[in-house]
N, C-alpha and C positions, 0 to 999 in steps of 0.2 A: 504494500500500500504506500502511496506517495504521501509525504509529509506536507500538510497545508502550510501556508505562509504564517498563519496565526501560531501554529504549533512550533514552527521553526523559530519564530521570534521569542517564544517562551524558552526554548532550548538555548538560544544564544544568550539570553539573560541569566541562564543557570550556569554558574561557575563549575569548574571541574571538581572542586571539593564537595559542593552541594550534590552534584551528580553521583559522586561516589557514595555519599550518605544515602541517597535514594536507592542505590544498588545494594548497599549493606542491609537495608531493612526491607528489601524486596518490594519496592514500589513499582507501579506500572505507569506508563505515560500514553495518553491518547494522541496519536499522530494526526487526528482529525480536529479535535476541539482544543488541544493543548493543555488539558487538565491532568494533574498527577492524581493517581488513585493509590491510596496508602496501604501498604502491608499486604502480605499474602500472595503476591504474584511470583511466579517462577521467573528466575533470571532470564530464561530463554523464551518467555511467553511471547506469542505472536498472534495478533488478530483476536484477542479476547474482547468480550463485550464491555464497553465503557459505561460506567455508572452515571456519568454526566450527560452524554449525548446519545447513548444507546447504540452507537455503531460498533462494529467489530474492528476496533482500531487501537486497542491497548497492547503495548509491547512492554516487556520487562526492561528495566533501566539499562541493563547491559546490552540488550538488543538495540536500544535507541542509539547507543554510541555507534554501532555498526551501520545503522541506517543513515547517519549523518556524515559518514566518511566520504 
């Protein structure tokens, strides 16, 4: 899934230390709406349902790093 401009802006505002914190506590990130979903996500989660927008756009924090390379 392609990262929206809104989600990319949120990621750019997220520093590397904050991103690592999200990964450590297994947060997920919606590449559609740009919202973090907290705790309980597998690091390699891909296309899980977002609690905010309802789309299948949540990726584990570690996967988000790979999507932005």
